N, C-alpha and C positions, 0 to 999 in steps of 0.2 A: 414638822405639822403644818406651816402655811402654805405648803402642798396640797395638803390631805383638807385643809380647812378649804380652799380654794377650788378645790375638786369637786369637793360637798355641795358648794353652794352650784356648780354647774349641775351637777345631777340632780338637785331638784329643779332647775330649771328646765334640763331637756324632761324630768319629769312631767311638769308642768305641761310642756309641749305635749306628751304623751295622753297624757289625760283631756289636752282640749280635743284629741283625735275624736271622741266617744261624742261630743255637740255635731261636731263636722259629716260627721259618720251618720248620725240620726238626722241629720239637716238633708242629706243624700239620700236617705231613704226616705223620705216626707217628699222630696222631688218626684224620686218615682212613683209614690202611692199617688202624685198629685196627676203624673201620666198616666197611669192605669184610670182614672177615673175621668182623664180625658178621650180613651181608647172608648170606655165603657160608653160616652156621651155619644162617637161616631157609632158604636153599636147598635145603641137606641135609635139614632136617624136612620142605619140602612135597614133596622126592621120593619119603622115605622113609613119610612120614604121609598127608598130602593140601595141596592149595595154599589159595590164598583162594581161598572159594568164593564163587559167584553162581546162583542160581536164578531161570530164567527159568518163568513159565507153571504152569499146563497151559494149552495152547491145544487146541483141536480144528478137523483140519485134515481136508477132502475133497477127495483127488485127482481128476483128472478127465482123461480125452482127446478130442480133437477130430477129425475128420476135414473140411476143406475143399478147396474146388475153388480152384485159384489161377490165373489166365489168365495164361501166357506169350505175351508177346509173339513175333513176328518175328526170327528173327536169322538172318541172311545165306542157305541155301536151305531151313532151316525154315518150315515155317509157322508161324501162330499156334494152340494150342493150351493145354488145358488139363492141369493137375498138381492131384493129389492127395495133400494135401497132410497131416502127423496131429499133432498139436500136443497141450502137455502142460501143466496146468496146477492148481491149488491152488487152493481156498476155504480161506480162514485164519478161523475165529473167534475173538474173544476172550472171554474169561467176564466175562456181566456183573455178578458178585461175584466178589471172592478176597479167600480169608481167611487167613491164615497167622501160626499162633502157635508158639511152643517155648521150651525153656529149654537156654541154650547152659552143658555142664557143663566146665570149663575143667582146665584143668591146663598144666605146662610140661615142654619138652624141652629136656637139657642137653646141648649141644654145647661140648666143652671148659669155657671158661669162659664161653659162653654159654647163656642159657637162652630160649628160644624160647615164647609161650604158643601152646596148640592148645584145639582145643574137641571136644566131641561134641553136638551139636543135636539134640535130640528134639523133631521137627516135627510137625506139627497141619497139615493145609492141607483146604478145601473151597473147593469151584468150583462154580459155578452158570453153565448154558450157557442162551441162549435156543431155544425150538425153530425150526430154519430152511426155510424151504421153495423148493425147486429146480426149477424149472418147467421146461419142454425146450425143449432149444438143439438146431439142425438136427445133426447129425454128433457130438456133444457125447456121454459115456457117463460117467457117474461111477464109482468104484471103490471102495474100501476104505476108510470115514473113521477114524479114527484118535486119540488123544490123543496129544501131545509136550509134555515137559517138558525144560529145559534145566540140565545141572548140570555147573557149568566142569570138575569133577576130580571121576569118580564111581569112583573109589580111595575117597574122602571114605564110602561106603554101608558102612552096618552091618547085616549080614545083609540081610534081605530086605522089604522097603517092602512095605506093606500099602495095597492100589489096593482102593477098592469103586465101583463106576459105579452110581448109580440101586439101591443097593443090593444089588448083584451084587460079588463077588470077582472080578477080573478080573486076570491076570500079566500084566508090567512085563517087556517084552524091552527086548535092547541098542539103543542108537539113537537118535539124537532126530529124524530124519525132517527136515523141511525147517527144524529148526536145527541140522542140524549144522552150516552155515556161520556159526553163531554161535557155539556151546554145543556141547559132549556133553551125552548128558543120557538120556533112558529113550522108552520109547512103548511104547503099549497099545493093539490091536486094537480095533475096535470093530462092530456089524454095517451090513453093507453097505444099500444103499439097497432097498425090497422092488423097486423099477422102476428099472432102471439108467441108464434115460433123465431120470426125474424124481420124487419123492417131499418128502417132509419128516424132517429129520432130528431123531431124539428122542433117540436112545440117547445117555448124556451130559450130561445136563439138571444132574446133579449127581455131582458127584467127592469122594469123600474119599481122601487118601491120608495115610498115617504113618511115618515113615520116621526112621532115625539118620541124621545125616552130619557125617562128621567134616571138620576143617578148619585150617589155622592164622593166626592172629591176625587173618585180618576175614571178615565174611561179607555179601553183598550179596542184597539182592531187587528184583526189577524188576517195579514197579507194575500189569503191565500189565491188569487189570482195568476194565471201567466205574469200580467202587466196589471199591478196595481197601483194607484194614486188616491190619496187622502188629502183631501184639504180642510182645517179644520180653521173656527174662527170663534174668540170670546173676550167681553169685557174684561175678565177676570187677568190681572197684571203681572202675576208670578205663576207664572205657567211653569212645571218641572216636566219636561221630555224624555222618557225613558223607555222600555223595552228593550229590543234588540234592535231596532233604526231608531235612528235619529233622523229630525226632519232634515229634508236636501237645503228648503229654504225657512226661514222663520224671522216673523219682525215683533219685537216687544216694545210697545211704551207706553202712556197715560191711557189711551184709550183702549187695550186691551193688548193682545197677541191673535197675529196668522201664521199659519203653519203649512207646509204641504210635505209630504212624501214620494216618490216615485220608487216603488219596491217591482225586482223582477223575480220571476221563480227562480231563474238561474242563480239569484244573491240570498234565496231567501228559501230554507225547509220544513217552511208549512204545510204544503202541501202533500210530503213523504208523511209529515208530521201528526196533522190530522188523522189522516188514514191510518196511519199507526196506533194513534187515541183512542179511536174509532172500533178493529181489533182488540184492542188491548184493554177497554172501557179507562184509559186513561185521558189526561187535561194537558199536557204539556206542550204547548204551541205558540210557535212564535208571534209575539205579537207585537205592535209600537203603540206605546203607550203614552199620555195625558195626561198626569198629574194638577190638582187645583190646590197650591200649599202656601201656606203659610210664610209670609216672606222672612219673620222672625219668628221662630221656634223658640217661644219664653220655655219651656223647662230644658230644651238644649243647652241653650246658651245658660241659664240658670246651673245646671245638669258644670258645664263648662268650670264656668266661672268656681264654684264649689273648688273643683278640685285646686284651685289656688289658695284656698284656705289656709292650706298647712302651711304657705309659701308664706302667707302677710304674718303669720304667728311668727313665724322663725324670725322673718327682718326685723319686726318688733322689739322680738326678745334680745334679740342680739344688741340692735339699737340701746335698750334698758343697759345691758352689760357691758358697754360700754362706754355710757353714763356713771356708773358705781365704778367703775375703773379708772376711767380719766376725769371726771369732776367728781369722784369721792362721794357719791349721793348713797344712802343706805335705801333702797328696796324692797319693799317687804314681796315675800311669794305669793301671798294672797291678792297684792297690787298687781303682781305681773296675772295672775288668774282672771283679774276683772279685766285688763287691758284685753285679756286674748278671749272673753268671752264678750266682749262688744264687738270685735274685730268677727267671730262668728255670728252674732246676730244679725250683722250684715244683709249674707246671704239669704237665712230666713226670712228679711224685712224684703228684700229683692226678690224670692217667690212670692209670696202673699201681694206686694202691691203692684208686680207686673201680670199678675191673673186679672188686675181692674184697671189699667192704663198700661200704655203704649209703654215697652221694654224701655227705653230710653229712658223716661220719665221716672220710672219707677230706680229704674240703678242713680238717675241723679238726686232725687228725695232720699235712695238710702244713704248713700254713700254723704249726701250733706248731713242728716242724723247720723251717722255711726261716725262720721272726722269730727261733729262742733262736740258731740257727748266725751270724746277720748281727747280734744283738744284741752275741752273744760276741768278733764278730771286730772290730766299730766300736767297743766300749767302749777295745778299743789302738789301732786307726786313729788315732782322734779323743783318745786320751793322756785318757781319764776314762772308767768306766763308767757315770756318769750321762747321759753327752751315747748311749754306747752305749744306755743304758736309753730315752734318750729319741728317738731314733730305732727302736729297737724297738715304742715305741708307735707310733709314728708309722707302721708297716707296719702293725703291728695294728688301727688304724683304717684302712688303707687295704683291708687285706685280708675286714676285718667287711665294708667299703659294698660291696664286689665281689660278696661272697656275698649282698648282699642286691641289688645287679643283678641278678643270675644268679636268682633265686626271683621278681625283681617284672620278668618278662618285658615285660607288659605297659606297666609304668614305666620300664623300662630307659633309652629316650633322656631322658625327663625327668631323671631322678635324675643320670644320666653328666652331663646338662649343668650340671645347679645343681653338681655335685662340682668341675667346671673351673673351674666360676664362683667358689665358696667358697673353692680353692685357690689359684686369681691372686690376689681377694680378701686372700685371709692374705699370700702373699708381697708384694704391693703395701703389705699394712698394715705387713709387718716393715720394708720398705725405704726406707718415705715421708721418712726421715732419713734416710738417708745418704749422703755424700759420696763418690759409686763415684769420682771422678777421683782424690782423695784414696786411697781403697783400694785401687784398681788401682795408684798408685804404691807404695805399702808392700809389697804385696802380692809387687809384679815384684821389688824391692829387697831382700824380703828371700828368695825366692827363687834370686835371680841370684846 
């Protein structure tokens, strides 16, 4: 009978642990909801300002049309015949050298509680193309060549870009020509070949372009040149470099960042991918990317913290159970539940405060409030202010370890494993000489 009563006691405590999963799940749902609101804020800024930008090109395009006779086999009563068909296509030329540089002047747009990083990229672009000879092909006529450049969101263009081709100013026009299937953008017409049937395309050997492009959060550049060099700088102190290529050189300090890429067509499939994307109306082209990120993603941190909520509850309830058995204290299940709810409410406080102030400040305030409340309450539950202070000290250590886990993302698994091992070792050391049969009998008799 004694064992059954003790087992029932543990079952009730276990049921309370499961019951506390409900508020913890609801809090995590609230975190996800706030993340969606943040994403909606980013989308609103993108719609009114300009979205995440990507740059492709420039490339040189020479369209052509060709007439050819096609042999049609006999069909029914119709004899064999020939038919004249007209085909169209283009020759796509990538730059032999592509040099892109510029400074990203950053700012923030506020939507409600959310701040979204935006930028104006003051860019300078230089591209060189090799002279290309076109031999006569029976029935083929070459059209007007043009330069095409893809920009994912042309609304971000500030003012009129300054384009110079072989030292001569040329006006840009809307539309990206053959790049339209992969990206929006601009194009500039070049002079046609002297002979529409054959010749050498020389114009456009050297292209210089200056422009200001606004965007939200990130900038991507496709290394479509045989030799592509990219240099970017900004006052933003927390860049995230991504895409298919990391910078060859970079520096990040209190004044911002500087990064340089050197990408060869031998190491990149961007040229072939772009040609394939144009033919298949796709957009999967390798890029190098820099994103303006928040060094402390509030919602990611709070979500990671909430995953340890059930561990906090379990450890606290284990401590209560030890007090019940060793100190012969009577703790009501409702008191277990109230303490568990106080532990759960910490994560909701952390979420709401971190939207208003820095994460570490929100964590400090939320932890201090919950520790103070539970220390005061437990001093009454455990019939001793010393025991209340002892439990508050234990909670302080737990919150401190949790914060270290949050800021040490790369070592979180190792530190979490060591924490659990250390807690288990401490419990085993404290209870190593306990006669559990005697304690169980005394506790049940006292409560009975």
